[in-house]
C-alpha positions as CSV (number, residue, x, y, z in Angstrom):
1,X,-58.2,0.9,-14.3
2,X,-58.2,0.7,-18.1
3,X,-58.6,-3.1,-17.9
4,X,-61.7,-2.7,-15.7
5,X,-63.3,-0.3,-18.2
6,X,-62.6,-2.8,-21.0
7,X,-64.3,-5.6,-19.1
8,X,-67.4,-3.4,-18.5
9,X,-67.5,-2.5,-22.2
10,X,-67.3,-6.1,-23.2
11,X,-70.2,-6.9,-20.8
12,X,-72.4,-4.2,-22.3
13,X,-71.6,-5.4,-25.8
14,X,-72.5,-9.0,-24.7
15,X,-75.9,-7.9,-23.3
16,X,-76.7,-6.0,-26.5
17,X,-75.7,-9.0,-28.6
18,X,-78.0,-11.1,-26.4
19,X,-80.9,-8.7,-26.9
20,X,-80.4,-8.6,-30.7
21,X,-80.3,-12.4,-30.8
22,X,-83.5,-12.6,-28.8
23,X,-85.2,-10.2,-31.2
24,X,-84.1,-12.3,-34.2
25,X,-85.4,-15.4,-32.6
26,X,-88.7,-13.7,-31.9
27,X,-88.9,-12.5,-35.5
28,X,-88.3,-16.1,-36.8
29,X,-90.8,-17.4,-34.4
30,X,-93.4,-14.9,-35.7
31,X,-92.9,-16.4,-39.2
32,X,-92.6,-20.1,-38.2
33,X,-94.6,-20.5,-35.0
34,X,-98.3,-21.3,-35.0
35,X,-100.9,-18.8,-33.8
36,X,-100.5,-17.9,-30.1
37,X,-99.4,-14.9,-28.1
38,X,-98.8,-11.7,-29.9
39,X,-95.1,-11.8,-31.1
40,X,-94.7,-8.1,-31.1
41,X,-95.8,-7.9,-27.5
42,X,-93.5,-10.7,-26.6
43,X,-90.6,-8.9,-28.4
44,X,-91.4,-5.6,-26.7
45,X,-91.3,-7.3,-23.3
46,X,-88.0,-9.0,-24.1
47,X,-86.6,-5.8,-25.4
48,X,-87.8,-3.9,-22.3
49,X,-86.3,-6.6,-20.1
50,X,-83.0,-6.5,-21.9
51,X,-83.0,-2.7,-21.7
52,X,-83.7,-2.8,-18.0
53,X,-81.0,-5.4,-17.5
54,X,-78.6,-3.4,-19.6
55,X,-79.4,-0.2,-17.7
56,X,-79.0,-1.9,-14.4
57,X,-75.7,-3.4,-15.5
58,X,-74.6,-0.1,-16.8
59,X,-75.6,1.6,-13.6
60,X,-73.8,-1.0,-11.6
61,X,-70.8,-0.6,-13.9
62,X,-70.9,3.2,-13.5
63,X,-71.0,2.8,-9.7
64,X,-68.1,0.3,-9.8
65,X,-66.1,2.6,-12.0
66,X,-66.8,5.6,-9.8
67,X,-65.6,3.6,-6.8
68,X,-62.5,2.4,-8.6
69,X,-61.8,5.9,-9.9
70,X,-62.1,7.2,-6.3
71,X,-59.7,4.5,-5.0
72,X,-57.3,5.1,-7.9
73,X,-57.5,8.9,-7.3
74,X,-56.7,8.3,-3.6
75,X,-53.8,6.0,-4.4
76,X,-52.5,8.4,-7.0
77,X,-52.7,11.2,-4.6
78,X,-50.7,9.2,-2.0
79,X,-48.2,8.2,-4.6
80,X,-47.9,11.7,-5.8
81,X,-47.4,13.0,-2.3
82,X,-44.7,10.3,-1.7
83,X,-42.9,11.1,-4.9
84,X,-43.2,14.8,-4.2
85,X,-41.6,14.2,-0.8
86,X,-38.7,12.3,-2.4
87,X,-38.4,14.9,-5.1
88,X,-38.2,17.6,-2.4
89,X,-35.5,15.6,-0.6
90,X,-33.5,15.2,-3.8
91,X,-34.0,18.8,-4.6
92,X,-32.6,19.8,-1.2
93,X,-29.6,17.5,-1.8
94,X,-29.1,19.0,-5.3
95,X,-29.3,22.4,-3.8
96,X,-26.6,21.5,-1.3
97,X,-24.4,19.9,-4.0
98,X,-25.0,23.0,-6.2
99,X,-23.9,25.2,-3.3
100,X,-20.7,23.3,-2.9
101,X,-20.0,23.4,-6.7
102,X,-20.8,27.2,-6.6
103,X,-18.3,27.6,-3.7
104,X,-15.7,25.6,-5.7
105,X,-16.2,27.7,-8.8
106,X,-16.0,30.8,-6.7
107,X,-12.7,29.6,-5.2
108,X,-11.4,28.6,-8.6
109,X,-12.4,32.0,-10.1
110,X,-10.7,33.7,-7.1
111,X,-7.4,31.8,-7.5
112,X,-7.4,31.6,-11.3
113,X,-5.9,35.0,-11.7
114,X,-3.0,34.2,-9.4
115,X,-2.5,30.8,-11.1
116,X,-2.5,32.4,-14.5
117,X,0.1,34.8,-13.3
118,X,2.2,31.9,-11.9
119,X,1.8,30.0,-15.1
120,X,2.8,33.0,-17.2
121,X,5.9,33.4,-15.0
122,X,6.8,29.7,-15.4
123,X,6.3,29.9,-19.1
124,X,8.5,32.9,-19.3
125,X,11.2,31.1,-17.3
126,X,10.9,28.1,-19.5
127,X,11.3,30.2,-22.6
128,X,14.4,31.9,-21.1
129,X,15.8,28.4,-20.2
130,X,15.2,27.1,-23.7
131,X,16.8,30.1,-25.2
132,X,19.8,29.7,-22.8
133,X,20.0,26.0,-23.6
134,X,19.9,26.7,-27.4
135,X,22.7,29.3,-26.9
136,X,24.7,26.8,-24.9
137,X,24.2,24.1,-27.5
138,X,25.2,26.5,-30.2
139,X,28.3,27.4,-28.3
140,X,29.1,23.8,-27.6
141,X,28.7,23.0,-31.4
142,X,31.0,25.8,-32.3
143,X,33.5,24.7,-29.6
144,X,33.5,21.1,-30.8
145,X,34.4,22.3,-34.3
146,X,38.0,22.7,-33.1
147,X,40.1,19.6,-32.5
148,X,42.0,21.3,-29.7
149,X,38.8,22.3,-28.0
150,X,37.5,18.8,-28.3
151,X,40.6,17.5,-26.6
152,X,40.1,19.9,-23.8
153,X,36.5,18.9,-23.5
154,X,37.5,15.2,-23.3
155,X,40.0,16.0,-20.6
156,X,37.4,17.9,-18.7
157,X,34.9,15.0,-18.9
158,X,37.5,12.6,-17.8
159,X,38.5,14.8,-14.8
160,X,34.8,15.1,-13.8
161,X,34.5,11.3,-13.8
162,X,37.8,10.9,-11.8
163,X,36.7,13.6,-9.3
164,X,33.4,11.7,-8.7
165,X,35.3,8.5,-8.3
166,X,37.5,10.2,-5.6
167,X,40.7,10.4,-7.6
168,X,43.1,13.2,-6.7
169,X,45.6,14.6,-9.2
170,X,49.1,13.9,-8.1
171,X,48.0,11.1,-5.9
172,X,46.1,8.6,-8.1
173,X,46.8,10.1,-11.5
174,X,48.9,12.7,-13.4
175,X,48.2,14.7,-16.5
176,X,50.3,15.2,-19.6
177,X,53.2,13.3,-18.2
178,X,55.6,11.8,-20.8
179,X,56.7,8.2,-20.5
180,X,60.2,7.2,-19.5
181,X,61.1,6.3,-23.1
182,X,59.1,6.3,-26.4
183,X,57.1,8.8,-28.5
184,X,54.0,10.6,-27.4
185,X,52.6,12.0,-24.2
186,X,49.6,10.3,-22.7
187,X,46.8,12.5,-21.5
188,X,46.4,10.7,-18.2
189,X,48.8,8.4,-16.2
190,X,47.1,6.4,-13.4
191,X,49.3,5.5,-10.4
192,X,48.3,1.9,-9.5
193,X,49.4,-0.1,-6.4
194,X,53.1,-1.2,-6.1
195,X,54.4,1.4,-8.5
196,X,52.4,0.1,-11.5
197,X,51.1,2.7,-14.0
198,X,48.3,2.8,-16.6
199,X,48.0,5.3,-19.5
200,X,44.8,6.8,-21.0
201,X,44.3,8.9,-24.1
202,X,41.1,11.2,-24.3
203,X,41.5,12.5,-27.9
204,X,38.7,11.1,-30.0
205,X,37.5,11.9,-33.6
206,X,34.1,13.7,-33.7
207,X,34.0,15.5,-37.1
208,X,32.2,12.9,-39.1
209,X,30.0,12.0,-36.2
210,X,28.7,15.6,-36.0
211,X,28.2,15.6,-39.8
212,X,26.2,12.3,-39.4
213,X,24.0,13.9,-36.7
214,X,23.3,17.0,-38.8
215,X,22.9,15.2,-42.1
216,X,19.4,15.3,-43.7
217,X,19.4,12.5,-46.2
218,X,19.9,8.8,-45.7
219,X,22.8,8.7,-48.2
220,X,24.7,11.3,-46.3
221,X,24.1,9.5,-43.0
222,X,25.5,6.2,-44.4
223,X,28.6,8.0,-45.8
224,X,29.4,10.0,-42.6
225,X,28.7,6.9,-40.5
226,X,31.3,4.9,-42.4
227,X,33.8,7.8,-42.4
228,X,33.4,8.1,-38.6
229,X,34.0,4.4,-38.0
230,X,37.1,4.6,-40.3
231,X,38.3,7.5,-38.1
232,X,37.8,5.4,-35.0
233,X,39.8,2.5,-36.4
234,X,42.6,4.9,-37.5
235,X,42.6,6.3,-33.9
236,X,43.0,2.8,-32.5
237,X,45.9,2.1,-34.8
238,X,47.5,5.4,-34.1
239,X,47.3,4.8,-30.3
240,X,48.7,1.3,-30.7
241,X,51.7,2.7,-32.7
242,X,52.7,4.9,-29.8
243,X,53.5,1.8,-27.7
244,X,53.1,3.5,-24.4
245,X,53.4,0.2,-22.6
246,X,56.9,-0.2,-23.9
247,X,58.1,3.0,-22.3
248,X,58.2,1.8,-18.7
249,X,58.8,-1.7,-17.2
250,X,56.1,-1.1,-14.5
251,X,53.4,-0.2,-17.1
252,X,50.3,-2.3,-17.3
253,X,50.0,-4.1,-20.6
254,X,47.1,-2.1,-21.9
255,X,46.0,1.5,-22.7
256,X,42.6,3.1,-22.1
257,X,40.9,5.1,-24.9
258,X,38.3,7.4,-23.4
259,X,35.2,8.1,-25.4
260,X,33.8,11.4,-23.8
261,X,30.1,10.7,-24.6
262,X,27.7,7.9,-23.9
263,X,25.9,8.3,-27.2
264,X,29.3,8.0,-29.1
265,X,30.1,4.8,-27.1
266,X,26.7,3.3,-27.9
267,X,27.0,4.4,-31.5
268,X,30.3,2.5,-31.9
269,X,28.9,-0.6,-30.2
270,X,25.8,-0.5,-32.4
271,X,27.4,0.1,-35.8
272,X,30.8,-1.6,-35.3
273,X,30.4,-4.6,-33.1
274,X,33.9,-5.9,-33.9
275,X,35.7,-2.6,-33.4
276,X,35.9,-3.2,-29.6
277,X,37.4,-6.6,-30.1
278,X,39.9,-5.2,-32.7
279,X,40.9,-2.6,-30.1
280,X,41.4,-5.3,-27.4
281,X,43.7,-7.2,-29.7
282,X,45.8,-4.1,-29.8
283,X,45.8,-3.9,-26.0
284,X,43.4,-0.9,-26.1
285,X,40.3,-0.7,-23.9
286,X,37.6,1.7,-25.0
287,X,35.6,3.2,-22.1
288,X,32.8,5.7,-21.7
289,X,32.2,8.1,-18.8
290,X,30.0,5.5,-17.2
291,X,32.4,2.6,-17.6
292,X,35.7,4.5,-16.9
293,X,35.5,4.1,-13.1
294,X,34.5,0.4,-13.4
295,X,37.4,-0.2,-15.8
296,X,39.9,1.5,-13.4
297,X,38.5,-0.6,-10.5
298,X,38.9,-3.8,-12.5
299,X,42.5,-2.9,-13.6
300,X,43.5,-2.0,-10.0
301,X,42.1,-5.3,-8.7
302,X,43.9,-7.2,-11.5
303,X,47.2,-5.5,-10.7
304,X,46.8,-6.2,-7.0
305,X,46.0,-9.9,-7.7
306,X,49.0,-10.1,-10.0
307,X,51.2,-8.5,-7.3
308,X,49.8,-10.8,-4.7
309,X,50.5,-13.9,-6.9
310,X,54.1,-12.7,-7.5
311,X,54.5,-12.0,-3.8
312,X,53.1,-15.4,-2.9
313,X,55.7,-17.1,-5.2
314,X,58.5,-15.0,-3.6
315,X,57.2,-16.1,-0.2
316,X,57.3,-19.7,-1.3
317,X,60.8,-19.3,-2.5
318,X,61.9,-17.7,0.8
319,X,60.2,-20.6,2.6
320,X,62.2,-23.1,0.5
321,X,65.5,-21.3,1.5
322,X,64.4,-21.2,5.1
323,X,63.7,-25.0,5.0
324,X,67.2,-25.6,3.8
325,X,68.8,-23.4,6.5
326,X,66.6,-25.1,9.1
327,X,67.8,-28.5,8.1
328,X,71.4,-27.4,8.3
329,X,70.7,-25.8,11.7
330,X,69.1,-29.0,12.9
331,X,72.1,-31.1,11.8
332,X,74.5,-28.8,13.7
333,X,72.2,-28.9,16.8
334,X,72.3,-32.7,16.7
335,X,76.1,-32.7,16.4
336,X,76.3,-30.2,19.3
337,X,74.0,-32.4,21.4
338,X,76.1,-35.4,20.7
339,X,79.2,-33.5,21.8
340,X,77.6,-32.2,24.9
341,X,76.5,-35.8,25.8
342,X,80.2,-36.9,25.4
343,X,81.4,-34.0,27.6
344,X,78.7,-34.7,30.2
345,X,79.7,-38.4,30.4
346,X,83.4,-37.4,30.8
347,X,82.5,-34.9,33.5
348,X,80.3,-37.4,35.3
349,X,83.2,-39.9,35.2
350,X,85.7,-37.4,36.6
351,X,83.4,-36.2,39.3
352,X,82.3,-39.7,40.2
353,X,84.7,-42.6,39.9
354,X,88.0,-40.7,39.5
355,X,87.2,-38.4,42.4
356,X,86.4,-41.3,44.7
357,X,89.6,-43.1,43.8
358,X,91.7,-40.0,44.5
359,X,89.9,-39.5,47.9
360,X,90.6,-43.1,48.8
361,X,94.3,-42.7,48.1
362,X,94.4,-39.5,50.1
363,X,92.8,-41.3,53.0
364,X,95.5,-43.9,52.9
365,X,98.2,-41.2,53.0
366,X,96.6,-39.7,56.1
367,X,96.6,-43.1,57.8
368,X,100.3,-43.6,57.0
369,X,101.1,-40.2,58.5
370,X,99.2,-40.9,61.7
371,X,100.9,-44.3,61.9
372,X,104.4,-42.9,61.6
373,X,103.7,-39.9,63.9
374,X,104.1,-37.3,61.2
375,X,101.2,-35.2,62.3
376,X,103.4,-32.5,64.1
377,X,105.5,-31.8,61.0
378,X,104.4,-29.9,58.0
379,X,101.3,-31.5,56.6
380,X,101.4,-32.2,52.9
381,X,98.9,-30.5,50.6
382,X,95.6,-32.4,50.3
383,X,94.0,-32.5,46.9
384,X,90.1,-32.5,47.0
385,X,87.8,-32.7,44.0
386,X,84.2,-31.6,44.5
387,X,81.5,-32.8,42.4
């Protein structure tokens, strides 16, 4: 609509400019042209004509604008009605969604009090649990301050692992049982297949490790870390000096050193990578609660394989002796067969040729008796050999 108005305005300006141009031309003609019609009359007629044309164009423009404005008003009304219908639909949808949100808020407000009560109860239980855990940790810290208590704690940890692994005291292991000969009493003695035994010690130094954990400066941590690793090396040497494996001929040639905490085991591996190898050179195997069962399983399997190899060598030795005896038995059987063949030949000869010759002689004796009429007298004894 705005562009149409601009076009009409430009047309009016053009008509006015044309009228002005005509007036100027007429004025010039008045000065330059020769005598003729009255110039003023001519200019008035031209001005009236231009005014009439301008008025007609303006009227036409007004009518056109009025028609365009009516059409634009009709179209705007239809567009407004359509947009109003869409807005009404959107407003209805928004009212529905708002109703749902209102219901949700109402439900939330209704259950918020109960949830706040539950949350308060859960927080109270959590605070009580944290307080109990702190008390337990404090009691554990105080308990671990004693070396005797630490030893009992290590034994308890080892027993828990063995119980989970299905080991029964008195069947698969024994506690605090002295070796047949030698100093010291191992904490655990494992009963392996075919009367083999394996010893384990659960006493482990913890003093400097606890100081390391509780230290606040880096210098103290370094000092207590080094002291702890020295304590571990001293423990390995002390356990190796007890020589548990020399106390019984059926003992496995190694000893287990139980570290009752996974963090301790990881700490030793991280800060003393060669310590485990040093312990292995002393026939000492370090194990944590997670690796204890695996170590026992490997040791049991190794012992069974060793026993099987030894049994296989014994079986081969027995098979060698059996081969010798079988050869002697076969020689005697061959000799007996040869003797039986000789006896069989002698028997066949007696029951064959010799028997027939004797029967022939007896037949001749019977013929002589019949010839000399000796049948009525006592008959001699006849010898008969049956095959």
